[in-house]
C-alpha positions as CSV (number, residue, x, y, z in Angstrom):
1,M,0.0,0.0,0.0
2,P,1.5,3.3,-1.1
3,S,2.4,5.6,1.8
4,P,0.4,8.8,2.0
5,K,2.0,11.8,0.4
6,R,3.5,14.1,2.9
7,S,2.5,17.7,2.4
8,A,5.4,20.0,1.9
9,I,6.4,22.0,5.0
10,R,6.8,25.6,4.1
11,A,9.0,27.9,6.1
12,P,7.1,30.6,7.8
13,M,6.8,33.7,5.6
14,K,8.8,36.6,6.8
15,I,6.7,39.7,7.1
16,K,8.4,42.9,6.4
17,N,8.0,45.5,9.0
18,S,5.5,47.9,7.5
19,K,5.9,50.5,10.2
20,S,7.0,53.7,8.7
21,K,9.7,55.7,10.3
22,K,8.4,58.1,12.9
23,T,8.4,61.7,11.9
24,S,10.6,63.7,14.3
25,P,8.7,66.3,16.3
26,F,8.5,69.7,14.6
27,D,11.3,71.9,15.9
28,P,10.3,75.6,15.1
29,Q,13.8,77.0,15.9
30,A,15.4,74.4,13.6
31,F,12.8,75.2,10.9
32,L,13.6,78.9,11.1
33,D,17.4,78.3,11.0
34,N,17.5,75.6,8.3
35,A,15.1,77.3,6.0
36,G,17.2,80.5,6.0
37,V,14.4,82.7,7.2
38,A,15.3,86.4,7.4
39,K,14.3,87.6,10.8
40,K,15.1,90.1,13.6
41,V,15.2,89.7,17.3
42,T,13.2,92.1,19.5
43,E,13.2,92.2,23.3
44,Y,10.2,93.2,25.5
45,R,9.9,94.0,29.1
46,R,7.2,92.6,31.4
47,A,3.8,94.1,30.7
48,E,5.1,95.8,27.5
49,S,2.8,95.9,24.5
50,I,4.0,93.9,21.4
51,F,1.1,95.0,19.2
52,N,-2.4,96.4,19.8
53,Q,-5.8,95.4,18.6
54,G,-6.4,97.3,15.3
55,D,-2.7,97.7,14.4
56,P,-1.6,96.7,10.8
57,A,-0.8,93.0,10.6
58,G,2.3,92.2,8.6
59,T,4.6,90.0,10.7
60,V,4.6,86.5,12.3
61,L,6.3,86.3,15.7
62,Y,8.1,83.4,17.3
63,I,8.9,83.3,21.1
64,Q,12.4,82.4,22.0
65,K,12.0,83.0,25.7
66,G,9.4,84.5,27.9
67,G,5.6,84.5,27.6
68,V,2.8,86.4,25.8
69,K,-0.9,86.9,26.5
70,L,-3.4,87.7,23.7
71,S,-6.4,89.7,24.8
72,V,-9.4,91.5,23.2
73,V,-11.2,94.5,24.5
74,N,-14.9,95.3,23.8
75,G,-16.5,98.7,23.2
76,A,-17.1,99.1,26.9
77,G,-13.4,98.6,27.7
78,K,-13.7,95.1,29.2
79,E,-10.7,92.9,28.5
80,A,-10.7,89.1,28.0
81,V,-7.6,87.0,27.7
82,V,-8.2,84.6,24.8
83,A,-4.8,82.8,24.5
84,M,-1.4,82.5,26.2
85,F,1.9,81.6,24.5
86,G,5.3,80.5,25.7
87,P,8.7,79.5,24.3
88,T,8.6,77.8,20.8
89,D,5.2,79.2,20.0
90,F,4.3,81.3,17.0
91,F,1.6,84.0,17.1
92,G,0.4,86.7,14.8
93,E,0.1,84.3,11.9
94,G,-3.4,85.6,10.9
95,C,-1.6,88.0,8.5
96,M,-0.6,85.0,6.3
97,A,-4.3,84.3,5.7
98,G,-5.1,87.8,4.6
99,Q,-5.7,89.5,8.0
100,T,-4.8,93.1,7.5
101,L,-5.4,94.3,11.1
102,R,-4.5,92.7,14.4
103,M,-7.7,91.2,16.0
104,A,-6.2,91.2,19.5
105,T,-3.6,92.8,21.7
106,A,-0.4,90.9,22.5
107,T,1.4,91.8,25.7
108,A,4.6,90.3,27.3
109,I,3.8,88.7,30.6
110,T,7.5,88.2,31.5
111,P,10.8,89.6,29.9
112,T,10.4,88.2,26.4
113,S,12.6,87.7,23.3
114,L,10.8,87.4,20.0
115,L,11.9,86.6,16.4
116,V,9.9,88.9,14.0
117,I,9.4,87.6,10.5
118,N,7.8,89.5,7.7
119,K,4.7,87.9,6.2
120,E,6.2,87.8,2.7
121,E,9.4,86.1,3.9
122,M,7.4,83.4,5.8
123,L,5.2,82.7,2.8
124,R,8.3,82.5,0.5
125,V,9.9,79.9,2.7
126,L,6.7,77.8,3.0
127,H,6.3,77.8,-0.8
128,E,9.9,76.7,-1.3
129,E,10.3,74.1,1.5
130,H,7.3,71.7,1.0
131,E,8.2,69.2,3.7
132,L,8.7,71.9,6.2
133,S,5.6,73.6,5.0
134,D,3.5,70.5,5.7
135,R,4.9,70.1,9.2
136,F,4.4,73.8,9.9
137,I,0.8,73.6,8.9
138,S,0.2,70.6,11.2
139,Y,1.9,72.5,14.0
140,M,-0.3,75.6,13.4
141,L,-3.5,73.5,13.3
142,A,-2.7,72.1,16.7
143,H,-1.7,75.5,17.9
144,N,-5.1,76.9,16.8
145,I,-6.9,74.1,18.6
146,R,-5.1,75.2,21.8
147,V,-6.3,78.8,21.3
148,E,-9.9,77.5,21.0
149,E,-9.4,75.6,24.2
150,D,-8.2,78.7,25.9
151,L,-11.4,80.6,24.9
152,V,-13.6,77.8,26.1
153,D,-11.7,77.8,29.3
154,Q,-12.4,81.5,29.8
155,L,-16.1,81.2,29.0
156,F,-17.1,78.1,30.9
157,N,-14.6,77.1,33.6
158,S,-14.4,78.4,37.2
159,S,-11.6,80.8,38.1
160,E,-10.0,77.9,40.1
161,K,-9.8,75.7,37.1
162,R,-8.6,78.5,34.9
163,L,-5.8,79.2,37.3
164,A,-4.8,75.6,37.4
165,R,-4.8,75.3,33.6
166,T,-2.8,78.6,33.3
167,L,-0.1,77.2,35.6
168,L,0.1,74.0,33.7
169,L,0.3,75.8,30.4
170,L,3.1,78.0,31.7
171,A,4.9,74.9,32.9
172,R,4.6,73.5,29.3
173,Y,2.6,70.3,30.3
174,G,1.4,68.6,27.2
175,K,4.3,69.7,25.1
176,Q,6.5,67.2,23.2
177,D,9.6,68.3,25.1
178,Q,9.9,67.8,28.8
179,P,7.8,70.2,30.9
180,E,9.5,72.8,33.0
181,R,8.3,72.5,36.6
182,D,9.7,75.9,37.6
183,L,7.7,78.7,36.1
184,P,9.2,81.9,34.8
185,K,8.8,84.7,37.3
186,V,5.2,85.8,37.1
187,S,3.3,87.9,39.7
188,Q,-0.1,87.2,41.2
189,E,-1.3,90.4,39.5
190,T,-0.3,89.0,36.1
191,L,-1.9,85.6,36.9
192,A,-5.1,87.4,37.8
193,E,-5.1,89.2,34.4
194,M,-4.5,86.0,32.6
195,V,-7.2,84.1,34.4
196,G,-9.7,86.9,34.4
197,T,-10.2,87.2,38.2
198,T,-8.9,89.3,41.2
199,R,-5.5,89.0,42.8
200,S,-7.2,88.0,46.1
201,R,-8.8,85.0,44.4
202,V,-5.5,84.0,42.8
203,N,-3.8,84.3,46.3
204,F,-6.6,82.1,47.8
205,F,-6.3,79.4,45.2
206,M,-2.5,79.5,45.2
207,N,-2.4,78.9,48.9
208,K,-5.0,76.1,48.5
209,F,-2.9,74.4,45.8
210,R,0.2,74.6,47.9
211,K,-1.5,73.0,51.0
212,L,-2.7,70.2,48.7
213,G,0.8,69.6,47.4
214,F,-0.2,70.6,43.8
215,I,2.4,73.4,43.7
216,E,5.5,74.5,45.6
217,Y,5.3,78.2,46.1
218,N,8.2,80.1,47.8
219,G,9.1,83.0,45.6
220,K,9.3,80.7,42.6
221,I,6.4,78.6,41.5
222,R,7.0,74.9,41.0
223,V,4.1,73.0,39.4
224,N,3.5,69.3,40.2
225,K,1.7,67.0,37.8
226,S,-1.0,66.4,40.5
227,L,-2.4,69.9,39.6
228,L,-4.0,68.2,36.6
229,T,-6.6,66.8,39.0
230,V,-8.1,70.3,39.5
231,V,-8.5,70.7,35.7
232,L,-10.0,67.2,35.2
233,H,-12.3,67.3,38.3
234,E,-15.9,67.9,37.4
């Protein structure tokens, strides 16, 4: 009786790794340096105006160090802070989309160093450097989502939550690089302006956060990750 045919044993198929290489995080400073963008450096003191609501819009600004608040004022003179920016952030980019006048006022909240780039120069580089242009657009989309979140925060959250979120943003939580636990020197008056409340309320909540171990507050402000619980708590 003929023996049954043995089925051929095939070696396991090697599957090629289909994972594409991870794209490195967008580095704005490297983008500006490598693309050869013509720019100038401008220094601002704390509380100094960078541009005002209604000014001509013709430049994009990049923060090397320091911090900036963006605020709007209504006809009755009431001010609302709609966004906050820190190192490695761009702002004033509305001019690239045809905005002829500044829609808000930008003010330095600490001593701040800015790179100032003409709109035409930034558009030239983005047209010539396609890969960098794609990454810059993605970066700016994420940046604009953050601005919308800032506005929602101002409209719907309590002053305690707004203060906690402000401290976390100043500490760079959520950024791709490592967060800075020690904040740049910022006064309670400045925090009150950013949050949209009084200095006494800021002082009350800062003491509360310190007692709960969310921050260390002794001249300098050191933010602990546990402060997120204030923002996430319903």
